[in-house]
C-alpha positions, 0 to 999 in steps of 0.5 A: 671882742670880735675875732677881728679885734684880737691882738696879734704879735707881729713878727719878722722873718726870724719869728721875733716879735716886732710889734702888735696889731689887731687881727683885722689890721694885720690881715688888711696890711698883710703883716707877718704874724703867727699861726698854728695848724693842727692835724686832728685824727679820730680813733680810726686814724682819719683826718678831720676835714672841714669847710670854713664859713663864708664869714672868715676873714681869710679864705672864706668857704674853702676846705681845710685839713687842719684846725687852727688859727692865729696865735694871740699876742703873748700866747705860745704856739703850744697854748694856741694849738690846744686852744684852737683845736678845742675851739674848732673841734668843739671839745674840751679835755683834748690831749696836748697837740704834739709839735712837729715843725715850723715854717714861714708861709708866704702867699705871693698872690695874696701877699699873706705871710705868717710863721706856721707851727704844725701839730698833730693830735688824736681826738677820740672825743665826739666833735661839735665844731664851732659854727662860727668857724666850720660850715661842714665837716667830716673825717676822711682817710688819707686816700680819700683826702688825697682824691679830694685835693684836686676837687675842692677849693682848699686854703692855700696855707693848709695845702702848703702845710699838708705838703710839708707834713707829707715830706716830714713824714717821708723823712721819718717813716716810723714817727707816725705809728700811733697816728697813721690810718693803719692801726697796729 
């Protein structure tokens, strides 16, 4: 089965399952489904950043500061977060990503909408990103990531998740002690 044939749960505005469809159909018909965003930081607290391959169905060749993807039919957000993080980073034995919050993403220009669960994980393993998903990658500190936001073409849903993550952290200043770029 190809990624575009993967079956997804289709959900309503309350994140309740109302049907199922292949990923290709869900994308083409702009059906609301579920996605996970995982902020992966290395041992030095730097964020994994990558450029998507040009063959991606949505936002090809764009940069992203999250690993992640769609939640399969019948799969939980937590299961999808671990699966997607390990697949995209090319690692096994990753700690279970920590759930932070959920939000309903809507791209008014493209008509995409999906329920989004945001996670964080510390990846101290050597990464070997999936070549079908990741064309280029590096780890950036927070200041460098902020500088690149206006320079590189970023996936809009990732930018929205990143904006919400900054707000989440600002409201909980001590919640990120083990994940921030300053260790101590």
